[in-house]
PASETI-517375 format. One record per residue: z negated, y negated, x of N, C-alpha, C in turn; residue in one letter. Coordinates in steps of 0.02 Angstrom, whole numbers, padded with zeros to 5 digits, always signed. Each point is the difference from the previous one (the first is absolute). Last residue first. Layout:
% PASETI-517375
ZYXZYXZYXA;...
//
This chain:
% PASETI-517375
-01140-04373+02303+00066+00006+00058+00048+00056-00035Y;-00206-00091-00121+00034-00034+00016+00051-00014+00065I;-00103+00167-00245+00011+00003+00095+00044-00085-00001S;-00125+00142-00209+00041-00077+00016-00011+00029+00083T;-00158+00111-00173+00088+00007-00020+00060-00014+00051T;-00247-00009+00027+00021+00061-00011+00082+00013-00021E;-00130-00195+00027-00007+00025+00081+00033+00080-00019K;+00094-00182-00203-00074+00039+00050+00016+00020+00079S;+00152-00092-00251-00001-00020+00079-00085+00017+00011I;+00101-00009-00215-00012+00074+00032-00003+00003+00060S;+00056-00204-00137-00081+00032-00020-00011+00078+00033E;+00223-00120+00031-00054-00029+00043-00066+00011-00023L;+00189+00095-00115-00008+00008+00081-00068-00026+00025R;+00026-00048-00235-00003+00071+00016-00016+00026+00071Q;+00092-00196-00071-00073-00003+00010-00031+00051+00013K;+00230-00011-00004-00028-00049+00059-00086+00006-00016L;+00130+00084-00187-00006+00045+00062-00028-00043+00061R;+00038-00138-00172-00060+00064-00035+00009+00060+00058Q;+00139-00200+00034-00082-00017+00005-00034+00055-00023M;+00219+00044-00041+00011-00012+00052-00083-00016+00038F;+00070+00026-00229-00005+00055+00023-00023-00004+00075K;+00050-00196-00116-00071+00036-00011-00014+00061+00032G;+00224-00112+00017-00074-00020+00039-00058+00019-00018C;+00179+00100-00107+00010+00009+00063-00061-00062+00051V;+00018-00030-00244-00018+00067+00025+00012+00013+00064L;+00041-00235-00071-00080+00025+00004-00011+00071+00021G;+00231-00106+00086-00032-00011-00053-00079+00045+00001D;+00223-00124+00167-00053+00057-00009-00039-00022-00067L;+00184-00118+00104+00006+00042+00036-00032+00069-00036V;-00019-00229-00082+00048+00025-00022+00035+00066+00057R;-00200-00108-00021+00006+00035-00057+00071+00008-00003H;-00148-00020+00211+00035-00034-00026+00029+00063-00060D;-00260-00020+00117+00064+00016-00025+00051-00039-00033L;-00281+00017+00122+00054-00050-00039+00068+00044+00009S;-00266+00096+00003+00078-00010+00020+00027-00057-00037L;-00264+00075+00096+00045-00042-00064+00077+00015+00045C;-00260+00120+00034+00074+00013+00032+00050-00039-00061L;-00294+00036+00057+00048-00039-00043+00082+00012+00044N;-00270+00120+00036+00059-00043+00018+00068-00010-00040V;-00270+00116+00073+00046+00001-00062+00051-00060+00034M;-00222+00178+00048+00033-00056+00048+00068+00002-00053D;-00235+00087-00088+00053+00013+00024+00024-00065+00015R;-00238+00100-00115+00022-00053+00059+00087+00017+00018A;-00096+00110-00216-00026-00006+00066+00039-00028+00021A;-00070+00124-00248-00013-00074+00021+00022+00008+00079I;+00056+00207-00186-00036-00025+00031+00008-00071+00040M;+00139+00126-00150-00054-00045-00031-00054-00017+00029G;+00202+00136+00071-00069+00060-00031-00044-00045-00022N;+00197-00112+00114+00023+00058-00055-00058+00035-00051K;-00084-00222+00112+00054+00040+00042+00002+00049-00069M;-00065-00257+00061-00013+00042-00064+00047+00069+00025V;-00079-00231+00161+00042+00039-00054-00016+00068-00034V;-00072-00232+00165-00050+00054-00050+00089+00026-00024L;+00036-00127+00239-00022+00004-00077-00012+00072-00044R;+00103-00155+00244-00050+00069-00024-00022-00015-00055K;+00243-00085+00112-00068-00026-00007-00047+00054-00029V;+00248-00096+00134-00047+00089-00037-00047-00033+00015I;+00214-00159-00031-00072+00015+00038-00022+00058-00030T;+00258-00018-00028-00050-00051-00021-00063+00032+00045E;+00279+00017+00014-00067+00052-00006-00043-00044+00007V;+00261-00022-00098-00053-00031+00033-00065+00043-00009Q;+00270+00022-00020-00062+00034-00001-00061-00049+00030L;+00292-00024-00094-00052-00016+00060-00068+00019-00025I;+00297+00028-00053-00073+00017-00018-00026-00024+00058A;+00208-00012+00000-00007+00010-00079-00061+00012-00010A;+00153-00143+00203-00026+00060-00017-00019+00015-00073Q;+00118-00183+00150+00011+00012-00064-00033+00093-00027P;-00150-00179+00059+00082+00005-00015+00029+00023+00053Y;-00253+00031-00073+00027-00020+00060+00074-00001-00010N;-00179-00035-00178+00033+00046-00001+00042-00043+00079I;-00238-00058-00091+00072-00045-00014+00026+00081+00028I;-00248+00028-00093+00060-00023+00058+00056-00009-00040G;-00253-00003-00093+00084+00023-00003+00037-00024+00053M;-00281+00099-00019+00039-00071+00003+00078+00017-00029S;-00304+00060+00045+00060+00026-00041+00075-00073+00014Q;-00226+00049+00132+00007+00058-00029+00049+00000-00064I;-00050-00132+00263+00032+00008-00064-00004+00063-00051S;-00065-00081+00239-00058+00026-00042+00048-00015-00079G;+00109-00020+00225-00023-00048-00013-00079-00008-00069F;+00140+00186+00070-00031-00007+00061-00026-00075-00004T;+00133+00122-00151-00079+00032-00005-00026-00037+00068G;+00226-00028-00053-00022-00032-00041-00085-00005+00023T;+00221+00121+00090-00070+00017+00015-00047-00062-00037N;+00267+00116-00051-00052-00060+00027-00070+00017+00001N;+00266+00114-00007-00063+00019-00027-00032-00074+00057V;+00246+00060-00073-00032-00038+00006-00071+00027-00008T;+00266+00093+00033-00061+00006-00056-00035-00060+00054F;+00202+00037+00105+00023+00024-00053-00059+00006-00080T;+00087-00123+00269-00052+00022-00060+00027+00025-00058G;+00120-00096+00227+00007+00063-00048-00056+00033-00060G;-00052-00183+00223+00064+00011-00036-00001+00079-00039E;-00139-00140+00153-00016-00035-00056+00076+00014-00036L;-00023+00058+00229-00068+00034-00037-00011-00028-00070D;+00183-00054+00161+00001+00063-00036-00063+00017-00035K;+00023-00219+00088+00027+00010-00069+00010+00082-00013A;-00222-00073+00135+00085-00022+00002+00022+00026-00045E;-00259-00103+00104+00048+00053-00053+00069-00021+00002I;-00195-00083+00125+00060+00006+00026+00034+00062-00041T;-00202-00163-00013+00062-00031-00009+00058+00044+00023G;-00230+00059-00033+00013-00020+00072+00059-00042-00005K;-00066+00093-00209-00056-00038+00035+00008-00022+00065R;+00148+00168-00098+00002-00078-00040-00055-00023+00030V;-00005+00193+00100+00062-00025+00025-00002-00082-00036K;-00155+00163-00052-00021-00046+00062+00058-00034+00029N;+00015+00136-00183-00051-00050-00028-00008-00054+00050A;+00128+00219+00036+00036-00056-00026-00033-00070-00017L;-00109+00179+00093+00047-00015+00042+00031-00047-00031E;-00138+00109-00138-00030-00051+00064+00038-00029+00030N;+00079+00161-00142-00021-00057-00023-00026-00047+00041I;+00070+00198+00085+00059-00035-00028-00027-00063-00030E;-00149+00166+00048-00001-00025+00045+00058-00059-00014R;-00070+00129-00169-00033-00046+00015+00010-00040+00065A;+00146+00159-00076+00008-00050-00030-00046-00048+00003I;-00023+00201+00105+00056-00042+00024+00014-00052-00047G;-00177+00158-00045-00034-00021+00057+00086-00072+00021K;+00022+00131-00185-00050-00038-00033-00007-00050+00091I;+00212+00138-00015-00054+00000-00005-00043-00061-00003S;+00265+00042-00054-00055-00036+00049-00069+00019-00036K;+00209+00022-00128+00005+00059+00059-00028-00019+00055E;+00014-00146-00183-00016+00073-00030+00004+00052+00048D;+00067-00229+00041-00084+00002-00001+00005+00081-00016V;+00195-00158+00064+00013+00063-00007-00095+00044+00010Q;+00006-00241+00073+00056+00045+00000-00019+00063-00029K;-00124-00241-00002-00025+00060+00004+00063+00047-00002L;-00006-00295-00001+00037+00078-00018-00037+00046+00041V;-00068-00294-00033+00030+00069+00037+00002+00066-00038P;-00042-00265-00071+00001+00087-00046+00032+00034+00043V;-00139-00253+00012+00063+00028+00034-00012+00082-00036Y;-00103-00284-00037+00017+00076-00015+00044+00046+00025L;-00151-00244+00067+00060+00022-00014-00009+00073-00026A;-00165-00160+00091+00050-00030-00019+00071+00022-00046D;-00186+00096+00132-00036-00044-00025+00038-00043-00058D;+00072+00245+00028-00039-00044+00051-00015-00061-00048T;+00067+00274-00071-00006-00085-00008-00033-00033+00059A;+00123+00250-00113-00024-00034+00061-00016-00068-00006V;+00085+00224-00157-00007-00086+00006-00037+00005+00051A;+00162+00214-00056-00042-00030+00008-00006-00066+00020I;+00187+00204-00081-00029-00071+00039-00060-00003-00027S;+00141+00234+00050-00052-00044-00049-00007-00080+00043I;+00195+00215-00049-00032-00055+00058-00063-00041-00049N;+00153+00241-00033-00058-00027-00026-00020-00055+00051I;+00259+00093-00041-00057-00003+00043-00054-00050-00045D;+00203+00048-00104-00013+00071+00028-00069-00005+00044K;+00062-00168-00215+00013+00013+00065-00017+00063+00013K;+00118-00087-00218-00060+00033+00014+00000-00001+00092Q;+00121-00175-00172+00010+00021+00058-00070+00047+00024I;+00150-00098-00225-00069+00023+00016-00007+00037+00080I;+00194-00179-00161-00013+00078+00008-00073-00021+00033K;+00131-00184-00058+00028+00042-00059-00022+00074+00042D;-00151-00182+00109+00053-00023-00066+00033+00065-00059G;-00167+00040+00178+00086-00009+00033+00036-00058-00059A;-00289+00110+00053+00056-00017-00046+00055-00031+00045W;-00167+00202+00101+00022-00084-00007+00046-00023-00039T;-00207+00209+00067+00072-00024-00025+00003-00075+00016S;-00175+00201-00004+00039-00026+00079+00063-00029+00001N;-00134+00095-00198-00050-00064+00029+00040-00033+00068M;+00091+00211-00095+00013-00049-00033-00034-00084+00007Q;-00057+00245+00093+00058-00059+00036+00038-00044-00044P;-00215+00168-00016+00021-00042-00054+00041-00047+00045F;-00099+00164+00114+00011+00040-00067+00022-00047-00057E;-00016-00095+00212+00037+00046+00013-00020+00058-00063K;-00146-00194+00006+00074+00013-00002+00049+00033+00008I;-00213+00053+00042+00004-00010-00048+00069-00030-00045T;-00057+00004+00229-00007+00062-00006+00015+00023-00067E;-00055-00226+00092+00076+00032+00028+00010+00076-00021A;-00210-00114-00052+00040-00020-00035+00084+00034+00019V;-00195+00062+00114+00005+00030-00077+00043-00034-00036S;-00027-00098+00217+00042+00089+00006-00021+00023-00077K;-00082-00215+00017+00066-00002+00029+00042+00076-00006V;-00239-00016-00019+00050-00016-00075+00056-00022+00017F;-00141+00051+00188-00002+00067-00069+00045-00042-00053F;-00027-00128+00170+00051+00023+00026+00000+00081-00057P;-00152-00191-00037+00052-00018+00000+00061+00045+00024F;-00264-00012+00058+00030+00051-00075+00101-00008-00010Y;-00116-00024+00260-00030-00024-00068+00030+00041-00080T;-00036+00021+00287+00014+00036-00042-00022-00040-00061L;+00042-00118+00260-00049+00022-00059+00027+00043-00052S;+00063+00009+00258-00005-00056-00044-00017+00020-00061F;+00011+00138+00216-00014-00066+00016+00013-00067-00044G;-00025+00257+00014+00071-00029-00018+00005-00076+00015E;-00206+00152+00009+00076+00041+00040+00028-00034-00005N;-00196-00111-00087+00004+00044+00064+00056+00023+00028A;+00004-00058-00221-00006-00056+00049-00023+00000+00062Q;-00004+00191-00141+00080-00022-00016-00010-00063+00054F;-00215+00081-00037+00039+00040+00034+00077-00022+00005E;-00125-00113-00150-00037-00029+00059+00046+00049+00057D;+00067+00053-00242+00009-00082+00034-00009-00003+00056K;-00054+00198-00157+00040+00013+00089+00030-00087+00005I;-00132+00030-00201-00043+00062+00057+00037-00002+00062A;+00052-00144-00179-00058-00021+00024-00018+00049+00049N;+00205+00045-00120+00003-00060+00038-00055-00007+00043R;-00034+00163-00185+00041+00017+00057-00005-00056+00068F;-00088-00081-00200-00054+00041+00050+00044+00048+00047E;+00115-00129-00152-00046-00048+00041-00048+00049+00041V;+00158+00108-00143+00036-00044+00050-00059-00034+00049L;-00071+00103-00214+00023+00067+00067+00026-00043+00063G;-00050-00143-00173-00065+00017+00005+00023+00058+00071T;+00145-00119-00164+00013+00010+00072-00062+00027+00027V;+00117-00060-00257-00067+00017+00035+00014+00045+00070D;+00129-00214-00182+00004+00083+00051-00072+00004-00002V;+00157-00127-00191-00053+00005+00049-00008+00062+00052E;+00229-00144-00112-00044+00058+00005-00068-00022+00042V;+00225-00154-00119-00065+00019+00041-00032+00061-00022M;+00250-00179-00027-00060+00055-00007-00040+00015+00038M;+00236-00180-00088-00073-00001+00050-00023+00077-00037W;+00243-00144+00016-00045+00037-00024-00053+00023+00020A;+00227-00206+00048-00059+00055+00004-00040+00023-00045H;+00256-00085+00060-00049+00006-00078-00061+00040+00028P;+00187-00140+00168-00029+00078-00020-00062-00016-00056I;+00124-00189+00096+00059+00042-00021-00058+00074-00017E;-00107-00206+00052+00054-00011-00052+00049+00047-00013Q;-00189+00048+00143-00022-00019-00067+00054-00046-00056K;+00036+00051+00242-00006+00064-00028-00031-00010-00072S;+00077-00168+00144+00054+00035-00022-00010+00061-00040R;-00173-00148+00092+00025-00028-00058+00060+00042-00023V;-00120+00047+00179-00033+00025-00045+00035-00032-00068M;+00120-00018+00204-00003+00064-00014-00050+00018-00075N;+00013-00215+00122+00061-00013-00063-00009+00086-00018N;-00195-00067+00111+00019-00029-00046+00066+00006-00032A;-00049+00072+00215-00038+00040-00048+00002-00019-00063I;+00112-00112+00165+00045+00056-00028-00054+00046-00044A;-00086-00205+00108+00040-00003-00071+00056+00066-00005R;-00175+00001+00125-00028-00007-00039+00066-00019-00061R;+00054+00018+00237-00035+00081-00013-00010-00021-00091V;+00076-00177+00119+00043+00046-00013-00025+00040-00026G;-00151-00182-00032+00036+00012+00053+00054+00070-00023S;-00123-00239-00102+00025+00071-00014+00037+00019+00050V;-00170-00207+00035+00062+00033+00006-00015+00048-00014P;-00195-00153-00080+00022+00066+00040+00067+00006+00000I;-00186-00201-00059+00065+00021-00004+00020+00047+00052E;-00257-00090-00106+00058+00015+00053+00071+00037-00024I;-00223-00179-00068+00068+00048-00012+00024+00029+00050D;-00260-00082+00069+00067-00032-00030+00047+00043-00030T;-00210+00032+00126-00009-00024-00062+00034-00046-00026N;-00030+00251+00117+00045-00056+00003-00023-00053-00050A;-00086+00255+00119+00003-00052-00080+00024-00068+00034W;-00039+00162+00161+00011+00062-00049+00022-00050-00050L;+00007-00096+00248-00042+00010-00068+00020+00046-00031P;+00078+00053+00247-00011-00051-00048-00030+00010-00066A;-00087+00065+00271+00050+00025-00066-00017-00062-00037Q;-00072-00003+00220+00050+00004-00015+00056+00020-00061S;-00245-00004+00069+00016-00078-00014+00095-00001-00006S;-00123+00199+00043-00001-00002-00080+00025-00062-00012S;-00001+00091+00231+00045+00035-00043-00013-00048-00079A;-00145-00061+00166+00065-00017-00001+00053+00024-00042T;-00228+00071+00004+00022-00079-00049+00062-00021+00036Q;-00079+00224+00078+00027-00020-00076+00020-00051-00029E;-00051+00132+00240+00037-00055-00017+00010-00012-00083D;-00098+00168+00151-00054-00044-00040+00031-00058-00012G;+00099+00184+00106-00018-00029+00031-00045-00055-00013A;+00137+00135-00123-00055+00052+00035-00017-00035+00033Q;+00141-00114-00101-00052+00014-00058-00053+00049+00052K;+00228-00066+00085-00065-00056+00016-00069+00011-00044G;+00179+00185+00016-00048-00016+00065-00040-00067+00000M;+00151+00008-00190-00058+00067+00003-00045+00008+00080N;+00187-00145-00028-00079-00020-00040-00039+00038-00006R;+00190+00042+00146-00031-00048+00005-00064-00032-00034Q;+00153+00155-00080-00029+00030+00057-00054-00054+00013K;+00160-00064-00140-00042+00028-00040-00043+00038+00065E;+00174-00113+00060-00052-00048-00016-00045+00032-00034Q;+00186+00125+00057-00038-00019+00053-00059-00055-00022N;+00141+00078-00159-00025+00057+00039-00048-00019+00039N;+00141-00161-00083-00060+00005-00029-00029+00059+00028I;+00191-00034+00104-00043-00050+00019-00058+00004-00053L;+00176+00140-00025-00037+00017+00053-00048-00054+00035K;+00105-00024-00201-00038+00053-00020-00035+00019+00067L;+00184-00167+00012-00063-00034-00035-00039+00055-00014L;+00214+00094+00092-00056-00059+00041-00063-00036-00010D;+00136+00150-00144-00027+00036+00039-00034-00045+00056K;+00132-00098-00155-00047+00032-00029-00073+00028+00034R;+00195-00169+00123+00015+00055-00062-00064+00011-00025T;+00111-00222+00147-00053+00037-00020+00008+00045-00050I;+00189-00078+00178-00029-00003-00066-00060+00015-00021R;+00154-00009+00208-00067-00015+00007-00008-00012-00086G;+00206+00067+00043-00012-00073+00026-00061-00019-00015F;+00009+00234-00105+00060-00042+00024-00012-00069+00022A;-00236+00118-00007+00071+00005-00032+00056-00017+00006G;-00254-00032+00083+00044+00047+00012+00075+00042-00004T;-00186-00234+00013+00031+00056-00055+00037+00050+00064G;-00205-00182+00024+00053+00028+00027+00023+00064-00045N;-00173-00228-00073+00022+00080-00013+00068+00015+00051V;-00103-00227-00070-00035+00037+00078+00009+00063+00002K;+00082-00119-00182+00033-00044+00057-00026+00051+00072E;-00079+00053-00236+00058+00038+00017+00019-00013+00079L;-00255-00017-00086+00047-00046+00013+00053+00034+00018D;-00176+00118-00165+00035+00007+00064+00038-00056+00009I;-00177+00074-00169-00010-00060+00040+00064-00007+00054N;-00018+00183-00165-00059+00005+00048+00015-00057+00048H;+00129+00012-00211-00072+00019-00018-00053+00016+00049E;+00234-00101+00031-00059-00040-00057-00077+00044-00010Q;+00177+00113+00145-00030-00054+00024-00032-00059-00039A;+00103+00182-00101-00056+00026+00035-00027-00058+00050L;+00176-00032-00170-00065+00004-00019-00053+00021+00057R;+00204-00059+00088-00014-00063-00026-00065+00028-00043L;+00135+00174+00060-00031-00021+00076-00038-00067-00021V;+00127+00097-00164-00080+00055+00017-00024-00038+00062V;+00211-00090-00096-00064-00028-00028-00073+00071+00023P;+00189-00106+00174-00003+00058-00059-00063-00028-00033S;+00095-00157+00188-00056+00043-00012+00023+00026-00077Y;+00128-00142+00215+00004+00034-00063-00034+00042-00019R;+00004-00113+00207-00045-00039-00058+00018+00028-00072K;+00094+00067+00202-00071+00029+00017-00030-00039-00056K;+00233-00031+00024-00026+00069-00027-00076+00011-00009M;+00114-00203+00090-00008+00016-00072-00008+00070-00034K;-00029-00049+00249-00029-00019-00047+00011-00016-00069K;+00131+00125+00131-00052+00045+00010-00050-00058-00032S;+00231-00049+00032-00023+00046-00075-00055+00025-00003D;+00058-00135+00170+00002-00048-00043-00032+00037-00064E;+00038+00101+00211-00061-00032+00000+00001-00057-00051T;+00197+00121+00022-00068+00060-00007-00073-00045-00006H;+00192-00101+00062+00007+00001-00079-00067+00042-00011Q;+00030-00050+00233-00016-00019-00028+00001-00024-00082M;+00091+00167+00140-00063-00004+00021-00044-00055-00075E;+00220+00147-00057-00024-00036+00044-00064-00036+00003P;+00078+00248-00102-00024-00076-00016+00003-00036+00059V;+00026+00257+00018+00041-00056-00017+00003-00073-00014N;-00167+00177+00004+00036-00022+00076+00037-00045-00013T;-00080+00080-00205-00032-00045+00025+00010-00035+00069E;+00104+00201-00110+00019-00062-00031-00036-00062+00043A;-00081+00221+00057+00068-00024+00023+00036-00067-00015Q;-00204+00089-00106+00001-00035+00076+00038-00005+00036K;+00001+00078-00222-00020-00063-00011-00003-00024+00084P;+00181+00178-00052-00071-00001+00005-00013-00042+00001E;+00247+00014-00094-00047+00027+00029-00070-00008+00022V;+00244+00060-00155-00098-00020-00018+00014+00020+00082A;+00237-00032-00027-00042+00035-00021-00068-00028+00006T;+00222-00146-00039-00039+00025+00054-00035+00061-00031Q;+00155-00154-00119+00033+00067+00029-00057+00034+00049L;-00048-00216-00096-00017+00046-00049+00044+00049+00010S;-00031-00191+00148-00055+00046-00004+00005+00053-00065E;+00186-00132+00096-00036+00056+00019-00048+00041-00028T;+00052-00217-00056+00036+00048-00024-00008+00076+00023K;-00192-00183-00036+00070+00011+00053+00024+00061-00040E;-00165-00142-00167+00012+00052+00062+00068+00005+00034I;-00187-00117-00199+00064+00004+00008+00003+00012+00073E;-00126+00075-00227-00016-00019+00066+00072-00004+00034I;-00162+00007-00264+00077-00019+00046-00009-00018+00060K;-00173+00107-00210+00028-00068+00050+00055+00033+00026C;-00090+00117-00180-00057-00017+00008+00013-00080+00053I;+00142+00202-00184-00003-00049+00049-00052-00042+00008V;-00002+00255-00111+00023-00090-00002-00004-00028+00052E;-00079+00230-00021+00078-00007+00008+00036-00066-00016G;-00225+00095-00130+00013+00026+00069+00082-00008+00010V;-00122-00177-00160+00005+00063+00008+00047+00004+00073Q;-00182-00212-00040+00074+00023-00011-00016+00081+00001L;-00166-00234-00038+00015+00076-00002+00070+00024+00009T;-00147-00227+00097+00048+00033-00045+00020+00070+00004E;-00149-00148+00127-00027+00039-00056+00042+00000-00050G;+00096-00158+00176-00074+00055+00007-00029+00013-00058E;+00267-00017+00012-00052-00052+00001-00058+00062+00027K;+00268+00031+00029-00059+00040-00031-00065-00058+00045A;+00207-00008+00102+00026-00006-00059-00051+00009-00054V;+00040-00126+00249-00038+00035-00041+00003+00016-00075I;+00181-00038+00231-00022-00048-00087-00064+00077+00000E;+00080-00012+00205+00038-00057-00022-00005-00025-00069K;-00115+00103+00244+00000+00012-00062+00036-00059-00042I;+00091+00122+00230-00048-00060-00029-00002+00021-00051V;+00021+00182+00169+00033-00048-00034-00023-00040-00007G;-00013+00273+00026-00024-00067+00039+00046-00049-00015A;-00072+00219-00150+00044-00042+00064-00028-00055+00022Y;-00120+00147-00181+00044+00050+00030+00044-00033+00062S;-00245-00072-00069+00056-00026+00015+00040+00057-00001S;-00237+00065-00114+00036-00037+00068+00062-00019-00005P;-00225-00018-00171+00083+00034+00015+00015-00007+00048V;-00267+00043-00067+00043-00041+00025+00064+00026+00009E;-00194+00087-00191+00031-00008+00066+00043-00048+00045A;-00177+00115-00196+00019-00057+00011+00042+00015+00066S;-00040+00167-00244-00022-00023+00076+00020-00068+00018V;+00001+00112-00237-00029+00034+00059-00001-00006+00074K;+00107-00131-00177-00040+00030-00051-00055+00046+00054D;+00125-00172+00136+00040+00020-00064-00057+00043-00039T;+00065-00199+00195-00046+00027-00034+00039+00038-00057M;+00080-00127+00261+00001+00016-00073-00054+00050-00032I;+00056-00185+00215-00051+00031-00036+00027+00013-00059E;+00169-00082+00202-00030-00002-00068-00063+00047+00007A;+00133-00006+00188+00021-00069-00029-00025-00016-00053I;-00025+00143+00241-00001+00010-00063-00010-00061-00045P;+00163+00105+00209-00056-00048-00010-00027+00018-00079D;+00184+00116+00098-00062+00043-00031-00061-00060+00025Y;+00224-00081+00078-00001+00063-00022-00079+00024+00005K;-00002-00250+00034+00042+00044+00034-00010+00059-00058N;+00018-00272-00046-00039+00074+00002+00026+00040+00033V;-00001-00305-00053+00031+00080+00025-00051+00046+00006K;+00037-00214-00175-00057+00035+00044+00057+00067+00043D;+00044-00151-00199+00005-00026+00055-00022+00027+00077G;-00093+00018-00248+00074-00009+00030-00009-00039+00036V;-00225+00136-00002+00039-00029-00024+00062-00026-00004S;-00216+00218+00018+00068-00058+00037+00019-00049-00059V;-00168+00162-00055-00012-00014+00055+00032-00030+00053L;-00068+00017-00260+00070+00011+00024-00033-00011+00089W;-00126+00117-00236-00006-00072+00049+00080+00025+00065K;-00047+00123-00219-00067-00029+00010+00006-00066+00046S;+00189+00163-00147-00005-00033+00070-00064-00060-00003I;+00042+00228-00154+00001-00064-00010-00009-00016+00104T;+00127+00211-00154-00055-00026+00049-00014-00065-00008G;+00114+00258-00122-00001-00076+00018-00049-00028+00051E;+00032+00233-00059+00058-00017-00029+00016-00093+00018T;-00150+00260+00062-00005-00074+00010+00080-00019-00028V;-00090+00225+00065+00018-00039-00080-00017-00060-00009S;+00008+00090+00218+00058+00046-00030-00008-00028-00085E;-00055-00161+00186-00038+00052-00014+00057+00043-00038G;+00041-00242+00079-00042+00046+00032-00038+00051-00025L;+00266-00133+00034-00048+00030-00052-00060+00058+00049Q;+00119-00255+00014+00005+00064+00031-00054+00048-00069P;+00149-00250-00013-00060+00048+00005+00011+00049-00008M;+00168-00132+00133-00019+00019-00056-00056+00033-00004K;+00183-00173+00155-00073+00046-00006-00029+00007-00063M;+00282-00072+00098-00067-00016-00051-00057+00058+00017E;+00194-00143+00178-00041+00059-00031-00047+00002-00050E;+00237-00125+00116-00077-00019-00038-00008+00071-00032I;+00126-00097+00251+00007+00042-00089-00060-00016-00033L;+00160-00123+00210-00047+00007-00024-00007+00057-00076M;
//
């Protein structure tokens, strides 16, 4: 028999560490190759880690909640000598070699190993997991199984509403306010957010800057084409893609904004990949729009819509969260007019796009007019960026946004 070590995998190009959010196996458990053994959380994504070997869990090295560097040992597996010499086999082939009785015992164990995502969805939608048939390895219940079940339940509820069954639907809803204190466990996603924000505030010397922008032309242009766009494309055209596109074009003029602090050097990224924030009820994800400067406003709008839907449906993948070089946050969605964002480590800046509000403004000719105004709030890493370059960046971004109109701008 041999003892093989399972190590913390790298779940993204810039990921250097991960946190064990939940073990799916215990010491003494038998596992097959590719069976999920742990749920690991990084600052970018939550993922199940498959076993690289078939064997018996001999030692759990890392505890739940413990953060380890990529390459550090998380557990040890006892394997047959021949296993280390064999090439990888497909999961279905491996399963056919397992004796029937052992397969049944493993099925019972695996079915009850629920990932945090599965548990959260079950709690939110009052699903009895004992009554769910899983499609994963050994009948394990996966996130896709629950999403399919939830979608079916939603369709049934909608049919019930159409039939006038509102009373039944409303009676199943939980009260919004409890009469006692509630202890809410910290999920893996929430813990990762907390760790990344603390690291950003502790390591990055934040500085802030704000400019006021007259986007009356942008508002008029978007309002004039939004209905036709919705009819042609099948999704709505918001203001946000215009801001993202303008930021990317301005970064091309000021590439210092697209940098990362690396101790003894500053790395200026060649690709302009814009991170955007998408929130769910209990978590915040930061998917990435790749090479934004090469895309049209329509293309950016479509990608934002697709990524937001992925986050809300729980189908976001690690590749969707990797490679961001600059963050644009649409805080205006919530009615905010001024905010100071925490920089998305290890980037050097984050821009908050606030709410567009109608205000009376004194124009250059001295006349007073009602204009659509928005505040843009920049948080910057003062190790990488100084006020001069950031001031010029914000000034140029303001000019670019104020020049948008139906005469000067195309969304295609």
